[in-house]
N, C-alpha and C positions, 0 to 999 in steps of 0.2 A: 414833637412828632418826628423830627429829623433823627433824633437819637434812637427812637424806637424802630424806625425803618432801617437804620444802620445795623441795629442788633439783629433784626430779622435777616438781613443780607448775610451777616456772619454765620447765623444758624444754617442758612441755605448752603453756603460754601462747605461748612463742616459736613452736612448731610450728603452733599454731592460727592465729597471725597470718600465718605464711608461707603456709599453705593458703588463707586468705582472699585474700591478695594474688595467689596463683596463679590462683584462681577468678575474680577480678575481671576485667572486660573490659580487654583491653590496647589501647593506642592503635593506631589503624589505620595500617598501614605498607604496604598493598598498593600496587603500582606503578600500578594503574588500577582503575576500578570494574568489578566482576564481577557476574553475576547473583546469586551467593550473597549479596552485600551488599545486593541490592535487595529481598530477600524480607521485610524488615521494613517495607517500604512507604516507605522514605526513601532519599535519595541522599546519600552522604558524598563531599565534595569535598576534595582535598588542597590545603591552603593553607600559608602560611609557618609558621604556628603551630599546626599540627594540621589537623583536619577541620571543615568547616562544612556547612550545608545548601545546596542548589543555588540558583542564580539563579531568582527567581520569573518566571513567564511568563503573560501573558494575551494573548488574540487577539480582534480584531474583524474581521468580514467584511461587506463591502458588495457586493451583486450588482446589476448593472444589466443587465437582460435585454430584448433587443429582437429579436423574430422568432426566428431560429435562432442568434443570437449573444449571448453573455454576456460582459461585462467584470466581473471580480471583483477587488476590492481587499482584500488581507489585511494587517492591521496587527499586528505582533508587538512586545510590550513586554518589554524585558530590564531587570530590577531587580537591581542589585548590593546584596545585603543584608550583605555582608561588610565588613571594614575594610581590604581590600586592593584594589589595581587588578586587574581580571580581564578575561579574554576569554571571552565566552559563545559556545558552539557548540550549535546546535539543529538536529537532523535531523527533517524533517517531511514529511508526504505532501501532494500536490496531485493533482488529476485527471490521469490518464495522458495525456490529450490537451490538457492546458493549454499554451498558448503564452505563456510568461513573458517579458514585454517591458519592464517598468518596475520600478525600485527606488528608493526614497528613504530616507535615514537622517535621522531627526529628533532634534535635540539641543536641548532647550528650545524656543525659538521659531524656531530656524534649521532648515533642511533642506538636504541635499546630494543631488543627483540622481546616480543610478548610471549608469555607462558600460558598454557591452558591449565585451568584449575576449576574445581567445583565452584559453582556460582557464589555460594556463601563465603567460601574461603577467599576467592578472588576479590569480593567486595571488602572483606576485612583487610586484606593486603593493601588495597587501594586506599581505604579510609585511614589506615595507620600512616601511610606515606603522606597523605594529604595533611593530616594533623601534625606530622613531624616537619612540614615545610619542604618535603621532597617532591620533585616533579614526578608525576605518574599518569598513566593512561589506562582506561578500562573500557573494553568492548563487551556489551551484553546484548542478548537477544530478548526482545519483549514479545514478538510474534514471529511467525515463520518468515515474514518479509519486513519486519520492523526491528531496528537495532538502535542502541544508544552508545555513543562515544563520550566518555568523560575525561577531561584533562585537568589535573590539579596543579596549582601553584604556577600559573602563568604570570610572569613578571610584567610590570607596566611597560607597554610598548613592544613586548616580545612576541615573536611568531613561533608557534610550535606546530609541527606537521605530524599527523598520524596516518600511517599507511596500512590499509586493510587489503587482504587478498582473499579471493574466494574462487571456487570451481563451480562450473555449471554445465549441464549437458544441453546441447543445442536442440531447439525444437525443429521438427521436420513435418510438413503438412502440405499435401497437394503439390508435391514436386519442388517445394521451396523450403530452404533453411532460414531460420531467423533467430535473433537474440535481442532481448529487450533489457534496457537499463533504466530503472525508475529514478527520476530526478527529484521528485517531491511527493507529497502524499495529500490525499483528500481528507479533510478533517473527519474523524470518526464520530458517529452519533453515539452518545452515552446516555443510557437510561438507568432507572433504579433509584433507590434511596441512598443519599450520601452517607458515607461512613465517617466516623469522627476523626480519623487520622488520614494523612496523605503519604503515599510512598514515593511520589515524584513531584515535579514542579510544573506540570502541564496545566492547561487552563481548566480542565474538568476535575472535579473531586472524585475520589474512588467511591464506588457504589457497591451495593450488595449484588448487583447484576454484572458489573464490570469492576472487579476489585483492584485492577491495576490501571484504571482510567487515567490517573495523573501521570502515568509513565508513557502513555500512547497518544497524548494530546498536546504535542509541542505547540508553542506559539507560531503563528504564520502571518506574514506581512504581504501586502499587495505589491510593494515596490522595494527595490534594494539596489544600492550601488555595488554590492558584493553579490554573493550567490551566483557566481559565474562558473561555468564548467567547460573544461577542455577535454577532448576525447580523441583517441586514436585506436584503430583496430587493425591487427595483422591477421589476415585470413588465409590459412593454408587448407583449402577445401579438399585437396587430394584429387582434384578433377577440374577440367576447364569449365568456366562459368559463362552462362548466357547473359546474366545480369547480376549486378550488385549495387544496392542503393539503400539510402536511408528514407524511411517513410515520412518523417516530419521535420528533418533538419537538412539543409543543403550540405553536401559533403564533396570532397575531392577524392578521386580514386586513382591509384597507380598500380600497375601490374608487372610482374617479372616472373616468368616460368611458373604460371598458375598460382602465384602467391600475390595477394592483393593487400595494399595498404590504404586504409580509409582514414580521413581526418575531417574534422569540421571545417567547412570552407571559411567561416568567419573567425576561426581560431577559438573563440569562446561563445557560449550561448547562455541565456538565463535559465536557471534550473526550475522551470515551471511546466515542462512537458516531457513525458517519457521519451527516451531515444530508442528507436527500433531499426536494426540493420537486417536486411533480407538479401539472400543471394540464391540464384537458381542455376543449377548445372545445365549444360546443353543437353537436349533430350536424349541423345545417344549415350551419354555418360551418367544419366540419372540413376541413383542406386536402387537396387531391389533389396539388398541386404548389406549391412555394415556391422562389423564386430571389432572391439578393441579390448585389450587385456593389459593388466599390470600385476606384478607379483610384489606383495608386501608381507614381510614376516613369514616368508616361505609359502604363503597362500596365493593362488591365482584368483584374480577378480576379472569379471567380464562385463562389458557394456554391449548389448545386442540391440539392433534395430532391423526389423524385417517388414517390408511393405506387404499389405494384404492384396487381394486381387485388384486389377485395374478396373476403373469405373466402367469403361466401355465393354468389358468382358462379362458384366453382370446385367441381367434383365432388370428393367425398371420396376420399382416396387409399386404396388397398387392397393395396399391395405388402407382402408379408411382411417383417418386420424382425427383425434380430438386435440386441438391445439389451444392451450390456455396461455395467454400472454400476461405476465406480471411486469408492470412498469413502475419504476421508482420515481416518484414525484416529490421527493424530499428537497429541502433547501440546498443540499450539496449538488443537486442536479441542475441548479439554476443556470441559465445562459446557454452556452454552446452544447453542453451535455443534454439538456432537455430537448433541444432541436434535433440532435442526433437520435435520441431515443424515439421521438415522435415520428421522425422520418423512417426509422427502422421498422416500427410497427405498421405504418402505412404500406410499406413495401411488402411486409409479411402478409397483410390482409389480401393483397392482390394475388398472392401465391396459393391461397386456399382453393380447394376444389369443391364442387357441389356435393360430393359424397362425405365431406368433412363436417365436423362441428367445431365451434370455437367460443371463447369468452375472453374478456379483458378485465384484469384486476389492477387497479392503481392504488398505491399506498404512499402515505407520508406519516403523519401522526395518527391518521385513521386509514381504514381500508374501504375502498368502494369497488363494487363489481358492476360491470355494464349490464349483464343479465343475471338473474337469480341462479341459473345453471346454463351450461353450454347450449348454444342454439345452432340450428342448421345454417349452412352457408347459402345465402341467396342475396338478391339485389338489395332488399330492404334491410337485412341485418348488417350487411357490409357498409351500407350508407350510414346506418345508425352508429356503427363502430367508428367509421371515419370521422364523423362529427364529434364523437366522444373524445377521440384522440386529439383532434384540433383544439379542443377546449382545455386540455390539461395544462396546468401551471405548477411550477416547482415552489414549494414552501413547506415549512414544518419539519418534524423529526423523521427518523428512519426506522419505523417500527415494521420490520420485515416479517416477523413471526406470524402475525394474524393473516397476512396476505398469502404466505406459503401454506399455512394451515388450511385456508379457504380453498386453495387450488388442489391440495393433496387429499383433503377430506371429502370433497364433493362426490356424489354418486358417479360411478364410472361405467360406461357402456362396454359390454363384452365385445361388441362388434367394432369398436374403435380403439386404436392404440393411442393412449394419452401421452402427449408430449408437452411439457411445460417449458416455456421460453421466458427466462428470468432476466430482465433488462435493468441493470443497476450499475452504480459505481462501487458498490460493496463497502461503503464507508460506515461500518458498524464495529463496535467494540466487543460484541458478544458472539463471535463467529462459531465457537465450539457448540454453543446451545443450538444454533441453526443446523449444523452438520448432523447432530444427533437426531433432531426432529426429521430431517430429510431421510436419513437411514431408516427410522422407525415407521414412517408413514408413506414411503414411496410406492410400495406395492409393485404393480406391473408397469407403472409409469416410468418415463425418462425425463430427466431435468437437464436442460441446456442453458448455460449462462452466457450472457452477452455483456462484457465489460465496457462501460460507456465513459468517455471523458479523457482528459489529457493525463490523468494519473489515477487510474482505477486500482482497487485493491485486488491485485492479481492472485494473492493467496486465497482469498475468499472465492474468486471465480473458479479457480482450478479445483479446490477441495469440494466446493458445492457440486460441481459437475461430476467429480469422481463419486461422491456420495449418491448422486442421482443417476449414475450409470449413463451419463450423457457426455457432452464435450463443451469446451468453452471457446469463445470468440471475443476479440477486442475490437472496438470501434473508437478511434481517437480523433477522427476528423470527419467533417461532413462529406468530403469528396469520396470517402471510402465506404460509406454506408451501403451503397448498392453492391459493391464487390464483396464485402464481408457478409451481407445478408444473403446474397446469391449462394455463397459457399455454405452457409448454414442451411439454406433450403435443400441443397443437394444432400447434405447429411440427413436431414429429416425425411427426405423422400426415398433415399436409396436404402436397401436392406443392410442390416448390420452383419458383421462377422462375429459370431458368438462361440462360446465354449472353447476359448483359446487355451491351449496347453503347450507347455515347453518341456520337452523330454531330453534329458541328458544321458550320456553313456552310463550303463549300469554300474560301472566301476567307480563312479564319481558321486559324492554327496554334495548337494548344493543348498545354499540359503539365498532365495531369490526374492526380489522386490520389483513390482508389486507381487505379493504372494499369490493373488488371484488376478490374472490379466483381465482387465475390464473389456466390455463390449467395444468393438471397433466400428468406425464409420469410414466412409469412402475418403481416401486420401490420407488416412492416419495410419502410422506404423505401429507395430508391436515393439515396445521398448522395455527391456528387462535388464536389471542390474543384479549381478550374481557373485557370491563368494563360493568358491569350489574347494573341495578337498578330495584327495584320492589320486589315482594315476590315469593319465590320458594316454591313449594309443595314437599312433601317427595318423590313422585314417578315421578317427572319431568325428562324428558330426552331431550338431545340435538340431533336433527336429521340432518344428513349430507347426501345430495343426489346429484347425478350427472348422466351423460350419458356416457356409454362406448360402444365399438363395440358389446359387448355381450348384450346390452340393458340397462335398468334402473338399477342404483346402489344406495344403501343406507346403512347407518350405524347409530347406535344409541349409545349415551354415557349417562349413568345415571348421573345426576347432583350431587347427594349425594355421588357418588363414588370418587369424586376428593379429594385427600389428600391436606393438607396445604403445601405450599412451598413458603418460603420467596423469594422475588424478582420478583414474577409474575407481580405485579403492575408496577414495574419499567420497565419491559420488554414491557408491554402494552404501557407505556408512550413513550418509545423509538420508538416503531413501529408507534405510532400516530405522533410523531415528524417527522419521515421519510416520512409519507404520506403528512403531511402539507408542508414539504420542496418541495415535488413534485408539490403540488398545487401552491406554491410560484414561482417555476421555470416556470410553464406553464403560469402563469398570471403576469409575470414580477414584482417580488418583491412585492407581495400582502401585504399590511399593516395589513389586517385582519389575514392572515396566520401567519405573524410574531408575532403578539400579542398573538395568540393562542399557538405558539411554546414557547414563553417566559413564559406564564402562566403554561403550562404543565411542562416545565423544572423546574421552581421554585417550583411548588407543589411537584414534585417527586425528587427534589434535583439532577438534572441531568445536566451534561455538554452538551451543544449543540452549534449550530452555533451562538446563541445569548446569551448564559449564560456561565459563567466560575466559577471555584473553586479558591478561593484565601485564603491564610493563612498568617497572619502577626504576628510577635512577638511584644512584648510590649516595649522592652528595646533597645535603639540605641546601636549598636556595632561598627560601623565604624565612626571614627572621621570625622566630617563634612568637614574638610579641606582636607582630604585624597581623592585622585582620585579613581573612580570606573571604571574598565575596563570591557568590555563585551566580553565574549567568546562564539562562536558558536561551540557547541560540535558536532563532526562528527559522522556519522553512518558508520558501515562497509559496503563495497560493497557486494552485494549478491554473494553467492558462484557461481563460474563459469563465473562471469562477469568481465569486464575490464574497467577501467576508460578511457583508450585510445580509446576503441571501441565506448564508449558512448559519451564522450566529444570531442575526436579527437584533436590531436595537432594543425592542421591548424586552427580549429575554435575557439580554446580557449587559445592558447599561441601565443603571438606576437613574431616577429623576432627582437624586439628592442635590445637585447643583441648582436646579430650578427651584426646588423647595427652599433651599438655603437663601437664595436671592429673594424669593417671595417673602420669607420670614423677615429678612433685613428690611425690605421695602415697607412691610406692614409696620414694623417697629419705628422706622424713620418717619413714616406718615403720621403715626401717633405722636411722636416727638414734635413734628412740625406743627400739628394742630394745637398741641399743648403750648408751644412757643408763641404761636399767633394769638392764642387766647390770653396768654400771660402778658404779652406786650400790648395787646389791645386793651386789656384791663388797665395797664399802667398809663396808656395814652388817655383813656376816658377819665381816669382818676386825676391826671394832670389838668385836663380841661375843667373839671368840676372845681378844682382848687383855683 
């Protein structure tokens, strides 16, 4: 009996060891990084000898702002912390109107200037250098506000810096200038059927609806010891300022002769919340008109900004309105974003008048409408709406199309002006599809977008509002919901300035963007970018006219008053490319539009949908026999958001480990019972003998 018990103990020890081995974490063998792997807050990268942590990344930003033009320099540092040669791939956001025109790759004390090439040619140049063991860098555009930097052949322990420069025109609204720098991105929702091949290394597969999904879905982590950003801004406003401040990050400000230097007070900040700098001139020096010019290749280019009539000079509007609120309740809105959105709608409900009608539509993977059609404003309907909003929760996908279709297709009253307020973070991968639908179905309605969260998709917000002949607003913190929604209410309630026309001297031929100036709302300026040819006379003026509720409105800008400003030509080219992309979208990949985009981008040295910047060193550094691994550098999740809420454990992490353990346990239990039966039989047999 003692021998049998000893054998059973040995079996139990063996089975316990096997169970422990089964429960231990297995080496990562996934083909690519998935959202399920990101929920621990770290990124695993497949190397020759297993997995290691991602390339470290830090960023510095220098802004040089003069009048209406900003030149911004972004320096990204790639640190190879592994023992292997690697390629770093980093997908990052920039402002959607950024004209990216310069790139330098720094290696120690040396630097290599980037060249603009057609996208396919630039990619071949880069891939050849990568294969030959030569250090190279490539900057490509994936979306209007989404870019990719690739750096090949980074040696073990080496730090390589890539410097990107872009131009941007400053936003001016309600007497205040502002510039926004995006630091991270909200994960985009991807739908459709997966395609067999992948073009990138993002967490989402390419689909028939979003064919470049793997290029626009970089990995994202909740925490990081890197991902720190330093920022300085030099502001030459050309006028004394009443205030200058950052909305979301503490800054220090110094001033000398109306030139201001701004720096982050803490030196660096985590890259999880967009930076926004705002400045307001003293009321007596607030501009009514501004114009800047630059001559490139013998052609003059102009950037014009003219303010429409002051709010106090216009009578209040009294037209009855039908307001339809569309609120995004998808997983990416989880947390602070959802609270901001709900508070915004509650404030908007209080601003409705008894003569108005309204409805609320919420969407995630499905679309739900509060009422079957818009209802009159009274105590009962407002209470019902308020309770509906209180109960909203963020989860699921971001299926915007059905919600927009429901709002735009519903029967419209002839007595009411329909205004659709779309509250979202814009985190979708099929933007073009939505722009086309808005243009096709808008009718007499107007669409206003409200960007919610610490890193909204600004390109979607601006373009959707343009397609909807409305305007866009950003809300990135709870404390500013009241201020931003009050500003939106003023736009909704005050009459528009319509039928805007810009007239140039008869001796001049111009190419202007936007080609058709959109409707204007209180506090918003007319902004036009122009390429001119012909001869100007000394006393020539530019005439801007339109219609307002107070009657005809006009403003004049002297041509010879425009000071020189470097970058105006590139901003015109960026605007032209944007308009050509719209033409291409409407006419299903127009070859003529594509050719004009390439020509404009190459002439003005700009990164675009069809052109890229590439920099290649001359000397091979990686021995041809040594392998090269590719690392997808993660972004930080936006402040206030959660990977669990966006990706979700059920949708992104399989139960394979649990099933594997259960299978082992079942097998071992069977072995245990067999062993007990076997030894019990031996014991009984011994007693019988």
